[in-house]
Each structure stands twice: as C-alpha cells, then as structure tokens.
C-alpha positions as a Python dict, from the first residue, in 0.01 Angstrom:
ca = {
    (1, 'M'): (0, 0, 0),
    (2, 'S'): (144, 339, -94),
    (3, 'R'): (148, 639, 137),
    (4, 'P'): (-81, 935, 62),
    (5, 'A'): (69, 1239, -108),
    (6, 'L'): (1, 1459, 195),
    (7, 'E'): (10, 1352, 561),
    (8, 'V'): (-56, 1530, 891),
    (9, 'A'): (322, 1528, 950),
    (10, 'D'): (372, 1732, 631),
    (11, 'I'): (125, 1993, 753),
    (12, 'F'): (289, 2004, 1097),
    (13, 'R'): (635, 2042, 939),
    (14, 'D'): (516, 2325, 714),
    (15, 'H'): (292, 2514, 957),
    (16, 'G'): (355, 2375, 1306),
    (17, 'A'): (602, 2640, 1424),
    (18, 'S'): (376, 2932, 1329),
    (19, 'W'): (71, 2757, 1474),
    (20, 'R'): (252, 2693, 1804),
    (21, 'K'): (359, 3058, 1816),
    (22, 'A'): (5, 3180, 1747),
    (23, 'N'): (-139, 2947, 2012),
    (24, 'A'): (131, 2986, 2279),
    (25, 'G'): (-15, 2941, 2624),
    (26, 'H'): (-316, 2747, 2494),
    (27, 'V'): (-146, 2418, 2410),
    (28, 'S'): (-38, 2168, 2674),
    (29, 'L'): (313, 2026, 2698),
    (30, 'D'): (178, 1680, 2609),
    (31, 'Q'): (18, 1820, 2293),
    (32, 'L'): (345, 1988, 2196),
    (33, 'K'): (531, 1660, 2250),
    (34, 'V'): (288, 1476, 2023),
    (35, 'M'): (325, 1740, 1751),
    (36, 'S'): (703, 1715, 1777),
    (37, 'A'): (696, 1335, 1754),
    (38, 'I'): (471, 1351, 1447),
    (39, 'E'): (702, 1607, 1283),
    (40, 'R'): (1003, 1376, 1332),
    (41, 'C'): (817, 1066, 1215),
    (42, 'R'): (965, 905, 901),
    (43, 'T'): (1256, 1149, 885),
    (44, 'A'): (1632, 1107, 905),
    (45, 'M'): (1611, 1227, 1267),
    (46, 'L'): (1478, 884, 1367),
    (47, 'G'): (1709, 685, 1142),
    (48, 'G'): (1611, 437, 879),
    (49, 'H'): (1729, 158, 658),
    (50, 'V'): (1821, 106, 296),
    (51, 'A'): (1634, -144, 81),
    (52, 'R'): (1810, -250, -238),
    (53, 'C'): (1667, -468, -513),
    (54, 'E'): (1909, -748, -593),
    (55, 'D'): (1785, -772, -953),
    (56, 'C'): (1788, -408, -1065),
    (57, 'T'): (1999, -253, -782),
    (58, 'R'): (1731, 12, -722),
    (59, 'T'): (1785, 165, -378),
    (60, 'V'): (1514, 309, -152),
    (61, 'I'): (1564, 471, 187),
    (62, 'A'): (1288, 393, 436),
    (63, 'Y'): (1288, 616, 742),
    (64, 'N'): (1171, 483, 1078),
    (65, 'S'): (828, 563, 1214),
    (66, 'C'): (794, 757, 1538),
    (67, 'L'): (642, 445, 1699),
    (68, 'M'): (892, 181, 1588),
    (69, 'G'): (1115, 195, 1894),
    (70, 'K'): (824, 199, 2136),
    (71, 'I'): (659, -104, 1979),
    (72, 'C'): (981, -306, 1989),
    (73, 'N'): (1062, -244, 2355),
    (74, 'G'): (707, -250, 2492),
    (75, 'E'): (674, 115, 2593),
    (76, 'L'): (338, 146, 2416),
    (77, 'A'): (187, -120, 2641),
    (78, 'A'): (277, 90, 2946),
    (79, 'T'): (86, 398, 2823),
}
C-alpha cells in the first residue's frame, strides 16, 4: 500500500512552528510533545534503513516511524 501524497506530519512540518507561536499558552506540553513526535516521524532524525533490489539494484531509503522503537521495547503497552 502506498502512502498518501500529503500527511498530517507534512502539515505540521510546514505550519507547526507558526501555529505553536500563534497558540502559545493554549497548548499543553503533552500536545506539543505529540506534535514534535509527528514532525520527526519518518525522517532522518529517527534513522532508517536502505532497501536494495538485488535484480535491478534500485535503492530506496525507508525512514523509521515515530512508533517503531516503542513497539519493539514495549513502551506502548505501558501507556
């Protein structure tokens, strides 16, 4: 399944800083943390891996999701 052309993370990356500034004092720390995690999701900031086709040598970089580490070590179950 392919990803959509536009995701919430794209909107947050493009407009999040100005929105946070305009709404300063009206957004909780937890909400700011969630926005920040979404902005970093599937970016080089969280690392990734390289997938290479052995037949055509096409290379694709797949960046890690913001939830990958938490799923692997069980942190999501604690929340």
